[in-house]
N, C-alpha and C positions, 0 to 999 in steps of 0.2 A: 579553225578552217583557213584557208586561202581560199577566196573569192573570187581572187583577181582575173583568173581563169576561165569560168565561170562564163555560160551563154545566156544573157539573158533575152528570150524572149514572150515581148507582151502583144497586145490585140484591143484595138477599141468596139470588136462585136457591129464591123459595121458600122464605124461611127457611134454608137451608144451608148461609148464607157470612157470614161476621161482617164488619158492615159498620163502621167510627169514623169517622163524620162532623165531630165534633168533634176527630178528628185534623189530617181535611183542610182545617178550618175555619182551625186554627191554625195551618199551614203557607203559608193562605194560596191558597190555589190555585186560587180560584174562585167565585164564587156556587153555592154546596153547594144544591142542591135536594133535598127530602124522599128519605130510603130507598124505592128500589121494594121494590116484593116479588116482583112480577113481568111485569119490564119490558119483555119480550119479548110477550108474551099480553094480559094482561086490561088490561095495564096499559100498553098502549101509545102509546094519547092522548097520556099525558106525556110522549111522546116528538114527537109531532106538535104537539104544544104548545111543547117548548124548539127545536123549528124553524123557529114563526111569530117567536118571539121575535127572530132574526137573531143572532144574536149565538155567535160558537165555544162547540163543545160537545167536549166530553170525557167517553165514556162506557165505563166500566168494564164491560166486556164483550163480547169477539170469538168467543164460540160463534154466537149471535147477527148477528155483524155483517155476512154476505149479508141478510139478514129488514130489519133498519135501513136499510140500502143501497140499498136498492129502495123503503122510502117515503123516500127520503131522493130517489131517481131521483123519486118521484112528486111528492117536493115541491114538486122547482125543475123539471118540466112544468111545472105550472099554477100557481107561481108565478113564474117566470122565474130564481129560482136558490134555492141552499141554499147554509146557512151552513157554513163547516169541519168535519167532526167527525174526532174522534182517541183511536181502538182500544184498552184499555189493557185486557191479564190483569187483574182483581184478584183474580178466584176462585181459580183454581192455584196463581197467585204469592203471598195471599194468607190469602183466606177461608178457605181450602180447609186451610187448612194449623192441625197439630195447634199451632203457637202463634197463632191466627189474631185473640186477642183482647189481644196486644200487639204485634198486623200494621203499628196504626192509626199509623206512623211511618212507614213502611214501603206503605202505601197513598200516604201524602201521593207520599213520593217517584219513588211508580210514578207517579204522577197528574202533578206536576210532569214529568218527562222523555216522558211522551206528548205534553204542547204544546205543546213546546217544536217547530218547522220540520225538518223534513228538508232534504234539497239533495235535487232534482232529476238526474234522469240519464236518458242519453241513451241511445238503441236504434238496435243495431245487426240490420242485414240479413242472412238468408242464401236463398240462392233454389237451390234444386233443382227437376231436371225429370224425380226418375226412373230417372237414368241406373246402374248395380248393377252393379258387379264383386263375385261370391263367387267367394271364394278357399276352394281345397278339397284336400283330397287322398285321397276317397276320394267313394261315393251318397251319404251324408251333403250333402256342397254340393249335386250335383243335385237332389235331392229340396228342399232350402231353397230355393235357383234356379227349382225348378217352380211349387213355392206362391208365391214372391215375382214371379213373372213375370205375374201375371194385373193385381197394381198396379202393375210395374217393369218398368225396358228392362233386360233383364237379358242377362251377359254370365258366364261362369265361366270360373275360372281355375285348372287342376289343377293340383300340383304332379309332376313330373315321375316319375316312379315310382308314380302314383298310382293304384290298383286300383279303376276306377271302370270299371258296364256301360255302355257306351252304350243311349243311351234306343231308342226304335222309333222316336218323329219325333224329330227337331231342330227342336225350338222356341224355342231362344237358342243362339245360339255357344256350345263349350263347345274350348275352345285347350289348350294345357300352356304353363309359364311359370314362373320362381320370383322372386321380388319382389326386387331389390335394393335399389330407397331405391324411399321412399313421401314424399310431401309434401303440404297441403294443408288442407283442411276439407272441408264441408257445403257441400257445390255448384263445389269447385275442386282435387278431388286433383287430381294427378297421380302416375303411378306408373313404374319404369323397370321393361320386362322383360326377366329372363334365360334362356337354351333357350327361347325362345318358336316353335313350332310349331303348327302347326291338324292337326285328324287325320285321317287316313285314311277316307275314306266308305265303306272294303272292312270298318273295325272289329269287329269281330263279336264274342265271349268278351269282351274287352277294349278300351282305346284304344289303339290305334299314329297314331304322334304321326310327321308330316314330319321331314326336319333341323330342327333348331333353330337358333336365330338368336340372340344377343345386342340390345340396346339397344331392342328398344322399349318405346316410352312408351302406355300405357294414360293416360283423362283420365277421368271418372266422378264423378260427385257423389255416390256412398255405397259407404264397404264393407262389405260383409259377410265375416268372417272366420270363415270354420269351419276352419283346418288345424291345430287345437291345438297350433300351437305358439309361440314367438316372436311379442311385438304387435309391429307397424310402427311404433309410436309413444309414446316416455314417456306416463305418466301415463290408459294405454288409452280407458281408462272415461269423459275427460272431452272425448275428440276428439266434436265434433262431426263425424256422420257417418262415424260409426267405430263398427262394430258387431262384439262376437268376444266365443263359445263357443264353450266343449269338447262338441267333436262328437261324444262319446260319453255325453254329457247331453241328452237328447231335450228334458226339461223346459227346459233353456236354450233349445235349439234351436226351441225353439217359442217360447217370448217375446220371442227376438232378431228372427224369422220377424214375430211379429204388431208389433214397434217399427218395424222397417225399413220395411216394405209402407205405413204411413201417411207415408213421410218424401219428398212431393212437394208443392211451394209454397212459399210463403217461409215461414219462422221468424226471427221477432225475439229477441235476448235482449240483454243490457245489456251497454253498455261499460263493463268493471268497474274502469278504471282512467284515469284524466287524467292526458297527458304532457306536459311542459313540455318542450321537446325544451330549448331556454336555460338553462335551470337544469342538467342531464347533464351529470353527471365522469367519462362514461368514458373518453375519451381524448383529446387534445390531440396534433398535429404527428406524425399516428404511433403516440404513446406513449400504454400502454394507463393507465387510473388504477382507475375502481373500475369491482367488475366484482359488488357488490351481488347485483343485481336476476337478471343471468346466469347466477349459481349457485344461485340461489334455483326461477327458475320450475319447477315438475314438469313441464311441457306442451309445455316449447318454443316457447312465443309467445314467449318475446324474441333479437334477437338484434343484433348488431353489427351500423352502420351509421354507418359514420366515428366524427366524434368523438363519436356519441349513439349509443344504441340506438335502435333500431325494435319497438314491442308490437304484435302481431295482434290484434285488438284481437275476429276471430274466431276466434282460437284459445285465446287465454284465459278460461279456466274462472273465473276472479275469487277462486282461493284469498287474494288480496290480502298477499301474501308481497313479493314487489317492493315493496310502497308501505312495510308497514310498515319495510324495510330500509335503503328509498333516503336517505338521509346530506343531502341537497339538497330532497325535494318533488319533486322533477322530476316519479317518479310517485308519483299520493297516490289512494286509494280516493276510489269516486264513490258509495258504496251502502250506508249515507249516505259523505259527505264524514268526514274527521276533526275538522272544525271543529266539525259541526254535531249528528257524536257525542262531543267533549269537552262544549259543551251538556247535551246530557241526562244526562249524569254529573255535569253539576257542579250541573243544576239538582236534580238525584234528593237527595245529598248533604246541598244544602241545607236542601230542603222535610222530610227526614228528619230534622236537626235544630229547623229548628223547627216541629215539630208537638210537638215535649216529650222524642224520645230522647236517654236518656239515653248511651247506650252508643256507638262508633265504629260504622258499617255495613260493611260485608261486599262491595264490587260484586261481582259473576256474571256475566261477563262471555259469549253465548251464544249458538250459531244458533239458527234457529226448529225446520227440518227434525232435528237430533236434538238439539238442549239442550231447546229447546222440548216436545219431546215427554217427555224424562224431566220434565221438571219437573214436566207434568201427571199421568205416571204416578206419581212421587211424590206429591202433594196426593190422587190419588183411590186407590191401595192403603197410603200408609206414611204417613208424618212431615210433608212437605212443606219446604218449604223454614223455614229456620228466621227468627225474625223480621227478624234484624240483617240478613239476606242480600236482599240487594236484585239482582236480574236482568236484567239492559240484554242488549236483543237485537243484535247485531252481524247482516251477512251471515254472516260468515265467521270464527269462530275465531282462523284463521291472519292477521289484520289485524290483527290490535291490535301497536300498537307502542308504543315505550318514552314517546312523550307521552303516551299515555292511564293507561298506568300510572302516569309520574309529575302529571297534573295531578289524576289521584283521591285518590292519598294524598295533595296538597296540598289539595286542598280538604280533604280530612276522612274520607277512607277510612281505617277502619284495617286493608285488607286487597284485598287483589283475585284475585282467582281465576278463571282461562281455562276454560271447561266443553271439551276438543274428544272426538273417539271414542277408542275403543277399540282398535277399528282404521280408524284412518284413510283414504278415499279418495287420500291424497296425504302422500306426508312432512313434516313439520310443522316442519323443522330452523330454515328464520326463525324461528315463533315461541319454540324453545328456545333460539335468538341470543339477544332480544329479554329473556325472560326470565333469562338467567346476567348477561346486560348490567344488568340494573337489581339482579340480588341483588346484585354486587357494589355500584351504587350504593348502597344501601338501608343494606349494612352498613356500609359508610360512613360513613356520615348518623344512625345507629344507633337501625333503625328495627329491628325486629322477625324473626328467621328466617323468622314465618309468615308477613310479611305477605301475600306471596305464591308463588302457583304456578298449576301447574299438575290441574289434573283430567283425569284421560284415562281413560274409563270406557261402556262403554255398559247399566249398571246402574242406574236408581235407586236400589236400597236400596245401592249405592255411593257415589253422588254424595250419600244424608244422611249417608252416617259420616267421607263429606271435611270434610262444611261443619258437621259435629258440634260443638260445644264452645262455651265462650263466648264473649258477643261482644268486643271485643278494645276497650279502655278508649278512653275519650273525650280528643283529647290540646287541649289549652287554647288550640295559636295554630296556625290553618288560613286560608288563601287563598281570596281569594275574584277573586283574577284571572283574565282572559276571554282565553280560546282568540283567538287573533290568527289571522287566516284561512289564513294560509300554514302549513304544516307545519314547515317546517322553527322560525320566526316560534315556533308552539306547542310545538315541544321546545324551544328554548331557556327560551322562560319557563318551561315546566313545572322544567325540571330549576334555574334559578333560585330558584322560591316552596317545590316539597321542597326544597330546603336549605335555605332562611329558617325553612320553617315547620317543624322534621325533629326529632328527640329528642337529635342532636346534631348539629347546625350545621358543617362543616370548610369548608377550604381549599384542599381538592386529592384528589382520589384515582384512585391509576394503574388502568388499565383494559388488557382485550387487546388481542390487535392484529385490527381488525375494527373496532370498538367508530368512533360517528359524532363525535366528539371529539377533540379532543391538537393537537399544537402540531409544527411544522414546525423541529425545531433547525437551524441553521446552523453551522455551521463558521465561523468570523469569519476565520483566515488565508485558508481557500480561497474563499471569496467574493470574489467578482470585481466586484462587482453590475454584474452585465450585464443581471441582470432579466428570464432565460429563466422563471427561475419566475413570475416578475407572469405575464409574458403567460400561461403555461398556468395560470394557479391560475382554476377556473373559478367561486368565491366568491365572489374577491374576498379573501379572506382576505392573501394577501399581493399589497403596495400599494410603489410607487415613490413619489418624492416629485419635481416636476415644475424643482420650481425648484433644488434643490441634490440630488447622489449619495446616495441613502438609502436603503435596506428595513425597511420595516417588515411588522407585522403582526397582522394583528388574530386573536386566539383560537374565542372563541366564531361564530366564520366558518367555522373549516378544520372541513372534516369528515373527514379521514382520506384523503381520492381519492389519492395517492398522484404523482397527474402532473409534481408540484414535484421530489419528489426521484427520478423517472425522465428530467421534463426537465435539471436540472441538471449543465451538460457539465463540471464542478469535483467530481462526488461531496460537494458542502456539505451538502447536506439530508437530513436521518433524520425519520420519523417520531416521533414521543412520542408515543403512546394514553393520553389520560387526561382527566380532569373538572375541571379548573382556574377556581373559584372567582374566587378573588384575581384570576388574569391576563385573565377577559370585562369585568371591571370596569374594565380599562384597552382604549379606543375600539381606538388604533391604537398599540404599542408598537415602537419605534427599535429596528432588529435593529443595522441597521450603519449607519455613517455616514464618509461621508467627504471630503474636500477639492475643490472640485471643480478640474476643472484648465484655465483661460483660455487662448482662443485669442492668440499671441501677435502676432496683424494686427489682429484687431478686437471681442478681448477677452470674447469670449462664454466663457458658461460650458458646458466640454462634455465627458461624460469624465470620471473620476476623475485625479489627481493623479499616486496610485502607480500606476496602470495605463501611462499615459503615458508614466512613469520608466523603468517594468519592459520596453516597449517598446523605448524607448532603446539600456537598457541592453544587449539583447538584441542588437540591431541597431548596434549601434557599433564592433563588427570587421567587420562585413560590406565587400567590396568595393565595393556600390554606394552606402555613407553614410560615405565615407571621400575625405579628402581634402576642397578648394575644393567640388566638386560634389557630394562627400557630406553637405559641412555643408548646404547648400542642400535637401538633398534629406531633411536629420533635421530643419531648419526649418520642411517643408511638415506633416510624420507631428504638430507644434507644433500644426495649425490647425484649428476646427472645415469643416466638410464645403463647406461656401460658397467660403468661403477658401481650400480647399486642392484644391478644382475649380477657383477664377478662378486660382488662380497655376499650376500644371496648364499649361495652357492656353496663358498669357501667355508661360510660361517658354518651353515648349515640351519640356518633360521625357519624354525617351524613352529607357529604360535598354537598348532594341537599336539605336541609332543605330552610325553605323561608323567614331564617338569614344570609343562607350561600348562596356568590356567586356561580353563577353557566354557565357555557353553553347555547349563546342565541338561540331559535329558530326563523322560519317566525312564530309559535302562539304569541311568546313574539311582538309582532308590532305589529298583527292583532291586540290582545288585546288592544292592546299602541292606 
């Protein structure tokens, strides 16, 4: 993006934050306006003047972002439009840190990253009419339902054996039941209930229920779970419309009632994952291949759907682990997309170097709710981030895939850190697998063991300790490649550039099973060139040649889905996870090639000579292929499909006519 016309507005926040305007100028971030002292109050007219210029603006303040947005809206209402504005936090990430005076290159990096355009995101709307099912085992559920009934249409379902006192008036249904199965989300829950029963109206001190039955179905918009038992859903706190609290904790129950009572109307959420079914390598011909996303999804939002998987955007909580693990790019993160995030990282590293930094930066990938809060706390009450640590905001830390790590290091980062919660809301297995994969690749290309790591903490002091230490030395060789739009293209390009600019470039690295790179090793003796594997391969890594019997392999396209291995009728294929850069340079390597067999009638090539000869040999002793008539049949087997059909029709071959030996049945013996 051309940033020369972009206006850069910075502020010392009443002299408390250091701003190095010279570093911004050296990095070519745009038109560097005079640094303000109090841009949000006394010097707000400077912002209005920048709006009047009409050029895009980067504003180095997020604390007063609502105020600046309000001013921009007023300007647009008066003048018809306002320029695009990018906000970036320069105060807590650099200006208020202990290393503020040495953080000029980092300021440039942050401003450059903020100027990169983000990607749009689609919205998913969930509708709730306020029909709520309250689950419980005692009077807590009834009391909660009483309070919720002021705003919601409530039904209570008590567990069998519940010790609950009947209310004086029946303001809402109170039933008995045990949940056997629960599916759905806000607005469309469906629960299968066993031991379902209505209460006797004569229930006195405790509920007495009629004879129970199994298999009742309840449909509702909300589920309020006060049973204190096992959650109905995986990652239950991430399921829209499912509210759960310990009935023994009055404060937790009160918070639940306050939240659930507001759940009437239309609720919007982002569609976190863009899914391209044509790229999915889950299954072909009822053979299962890739299951990476299914194995990792913490909420159960992903399910098999024939040859592909289906991702329910209403249930998806946006952890991004499916997208990070998807080897083909069928599942890709949308908030922002990986190409947009790659551009931000690239811009930040290039600006850091251009501003005069002598060392290499460390990229800190973090979310806002957790990571942003820790960074702010560190700047306000501690040392803040070191001058060489560039924070890059992501929606979820677990969305980070190997392409971002490889790309950052190829572009010249000295290290990458991913900041996650000390007590995550969901498992981070996908991120841990990404780190393990990249650690193997980095070790194989000569990078330092501390080039990559996860920082797992909820403590700003622990964050400071994890990031302490000298800045990594800058490498002489760095890449400037642009991230392709597609995830797989980004991944392969990043790996090639990482190796090319690594401390010790290599030709091949063995990887663990499950890696997104590797070979399909073929047993040439067992392979018959039937090309079943070619038909099953979802990426085109295995291909044929329409002119001659041939099997070809493009290793850079292989995602190790295992469909070829599962499909091969001869069990001739074995997966070999590896990163073979030499093999990647061969676009299509010939795995096996045989002499074609030509039709004895028309001369057209079909099949392989070895296959036809093998068939002839196996049938040579069979009665149908013996004698003069058998010789004609052998000739038919050496014809192409068209000539074979024509000959069979014209010659009238019938293996079951009266003059041809046939298999005897019981009727033959009775007739005799």
